[in-house]
C-alpha positions in Angstrom: -5.7 21.7 -0.2 -2.6 19.7 0.3 -0.7 22.1 2.5 -2.0 23.6 5.8 -2.9 27.2 5.4 -2.8 29.9 8.1 -6.2 31.0 9.2 -7.0 34.2 7.3 -8.8 37.2 8.9 -12.6 37.5 8.9 -14.1 39.5 6.0 -17.6 40.8 5.7 -19.8 40.4 2.6 -21.8 43.7 2.6 -24.9 42.5 0.7 -25.6 39.7 3.1 -23.8 40.9 6.2 -22.2 37.5 6.7 -18.7 37.1 8.0 -16.3 34.6 6.4 -12.8 33.5 6.0 -11.3 32.7 2.5 -8.9 29.8 2.1 -7.2 29.6 -1.3 -4.4 27.6 -2.7 -1.6 28.7 -4.9 -3.5 28.7 -8.1 -6.4 30.7 -9.6 -9.6 29.0 -8.3 -11.7 27.1 -10.8 -14.5 26.5 -8.3 -15.7 27.3 -4.8 -16.8 25.4 -1.7 -18.7 27.0 1.1 -18.5 25.3 4.5 -21.1 25.9 7.2 -20.7 25.1 10.9 -23.2 23.6 13.3 -25.0 24.9 16.4 -22.7 26.5 18.9 -19.7 26.4 16.6 -18.1 29.0 14.3 -16.5 29.2 10.9 -13.2 27.7 12.1 -14.7 24.3 13.0 -14.5 22.9 9.4 -11.2 24.5 8.5 -9.4 21.2 8.8 -11.6 19.8 6.0 -9.9 22.2 3.6 -6.7 20.3 3.8 -8.4 17.5 1.7 -9.8 19.9 -0.9 -7.9 20.5 -4.2 -5.7 23.6 -4.4 -7.7 25.1 -7.2 -11.0 25.1 -5.2 -11.5 28.2 -3.2 -12.9 27.4 0.3 -15.1 29.9 2.2 -15.7 29.3 5.9 -18.9 31.2 6.7 -20.1 32.3 10.1 -23.8 32.6 10.9 -25.2 35.8 12.3 -27.0 34.5 15.4 -24.6 34.5 18.3 -25.5 32.2 21.2 -22.2 32.1 23.1 -18.9 33.9 23.3 -17.5 32.0 20.3 -20.6 30.1 19.4 -23.2 30.8 16.6 -26.3 29.1 15.1 -28.2 29.5 11.9 -31.5 29.2 13.9 -32.7 28.4 17.4 -33.9 24.9 17.9 -35.4 22.9 20.8 -36.1 19.2 21.0 -39.5 17.7 21.9 -40.8 14.2 22.0 -42.1 14.7 18.5 -38.7 15.8 17.2 -36.8 19.1 16.6 -38.8 22.4 16.9 -37.2 25.2 15.0 -37.5 29.0 14.8 -38.8 29.1 11.2 -38.3 32.8 10.9 -34.6 32.5 11.8 -34.1 29.5 9.5 -35.7 31.4 6.5 -33.6 34.5 7.2 -30.4 32.5 7.2 -31.4 30.7 4.0 -32.0 34.1 2.3 -28.7 35.5 3.7 -26.8 32.6 2.2 -28.4 33.0 -1.2 -27.6 36.7 -1.1 -24.1 35.9 -0.1 -23.5 33.5 -3.0 -25.1 35.8 -5.5 -22.8 38.7 -4.4 -19.6 36.6 -5.0 -17.7 36.5 -8.3 -19.2 33.7 -10.4 -17.6 30.3 -10.0 -19.0 26.8 -10.0 -20.1 26.5 -6.3 -20.9 23.7 -3.8 -22.3 24.4 -0.4 -21.9 21.9 2.5 -22.1 21.8 6.2 -22.2 19.8 9.4 -25.4 19.3 11.4 -27.3 22.6 11.3 -24.8 23.8 8.6 -25.8 20.8 6.5 -29.4 21.7 7.1 -28.8 25.2 5.7 -26.8 23.8 2.8 -29.7 21.6 1.8 -32.1 24.6 2.2 -30.0 26.7 -0.2 -29.4 24.0 -2.7 -33.1 22.9 -3.0 -34.5 26.4 -3.0 -31.8 28.1 -5.2 -30.2 25.6 -7.4 -29.2 28.4 -9.8 -26.6 29.4 -7.1 -25.0 26.1 -6.5 -24.1 22.9 -8.4 -24.6 20.8 -5.3 -24.9 20.6 -1.6 -23.4 18.4 1.2 -25.6 17.3 4.1 -23.3 16.0 6.7 -25.1 14.7 9.8 -28.0 17.0 9.2 -31.6 16.9 7.8 -33.8 18.5 5.3 -36.3 20.8 7.0 -39.9 19.8 6.4 -40.5 23.6 6.6 -38.5 24.1 3.4 -41.2 22.5 1.3 -42.8 25.9 0.1 -39.4 27.1 -1.0 -38.3 24.1 -3.1 -37.4 25.0 -6.7 -39.2 23.5 -9.7 -38.3 20.1 -10.9 -36.8 21.6 -14.0 -34.5 23.9 -11.9 -33.5 20.9 -9.7 -32.2 18.9 -12.7 -28.8 20.6 -12.4 -28.4 19.9 -8.7 -26.4 17.1 -7.0 -26.4 16.2 -3.3 -24.2 14.3 -0.9 -25.9 12.9 2.2 -23.7 11.4 5.0 -24.8 10.3 8.4 -23.7 8.2 11.4 -25.7 5.1 12.2 -25.0 5.8 15.9 -25.9 9.5 15.8 -27.5 10.4 19.1 -28.2 14.1 18.1 -30.0 13.6 14.9 -31.0 9.9 14.4 -30.0 8.2 11.2 -33.7 8.2 10.2 -33.2 11.8 9.1 -30.7 10.7 6.5 -33.2 8.0 5.3 -35.9 10.7 5.1 -33.6 13.0 3.1 -32.7 10.2 0.7 -36.4 9.4 0.1 -37.3 13.1 -0.4 -34.4 13.6 -2.8 -35.5 10.6 -4.8 -39.0 11.9 -5.0 -37.6 15.3 -6.2 -35.5 13.4 -8.8 -32.3 15.1 -7.4 -29.2 13.2 -8.2 -27.6 12.2 -4.9 -25.4 9.8 -3.0 -26.3 8.6 0.5 -23.6 7.2 2.8 -24.1 5.8 6.3 -21.1 5.3 8.5 -20.4 3.5 11.8 -20.0 6.8 13.7 -21.9 9.2 15.9 -22.6 12.9 15.3 -19.2 13.6 13.8 -17.1 13.7 10.7 -14.7 10.9 9.9 -11.8 10.5 7.5 -13.7 7.9 5.5 -16.6 10.3 5.1 -14.2 13.1 4.0 -12.7 10.8 1.4 -16.2 10.0 0.0 -17.2 13.7 0.1 -14.1 14.9 -1.8 -14.6 12.3 -4.5 -18.2 13.4 -4.9 -17.1 17.1 -4.9 -14.7 16.5 -7.7 -17.3 14.7 -9.8 -19.7 17.7 -9.3 -17.1 20.4 -10.1 -15.3 18.6 -12.9 -17.2 18.8 -16.2 -18.0 15.4 -17.9 
């Protein structure tokens, strides 16, 4: 969206119970982008990204339901062991189902879901388990949960899905190996995808946003 927009008030989607803010341009939306925050953040964290999104794409900033601080939320609890991240699988699955319910309750529009860190994790979980809901997903400095395997859709259903994987080579929260694993898994699943590695840490950069928006346009614009 080319012009800055005032932060709208929170709304609640009754079917899922999720809170969100809707950012829309001056035109009737032709498509929709859902943006999901990471651990300890909230729905406003990715609002700045909307300034790069075309005016005719509706942006929904979604807040997770698990509150872990005054203004901080998470999609699931996680701890870090020597063997890697250990997640609360029940919370992760509940969040995945909530997001699927949320999307299914919205007016029909071509939809992409994307997020940073844990928000990216949930975006990939929704995309790979419910490709009928979204045209693509963005995995920004995140990972695909190994625990998702039982929920992954059929190869036929995944044919319509596209993915954008972006990660920092110097990420000290989630090592770049997670992006390499995601790339390999998506290749095995025959999911169309782009993988971009950047000279950055656990963050989002302008170069990454440019690449993401270009990919987004390719997914939301019919050939």
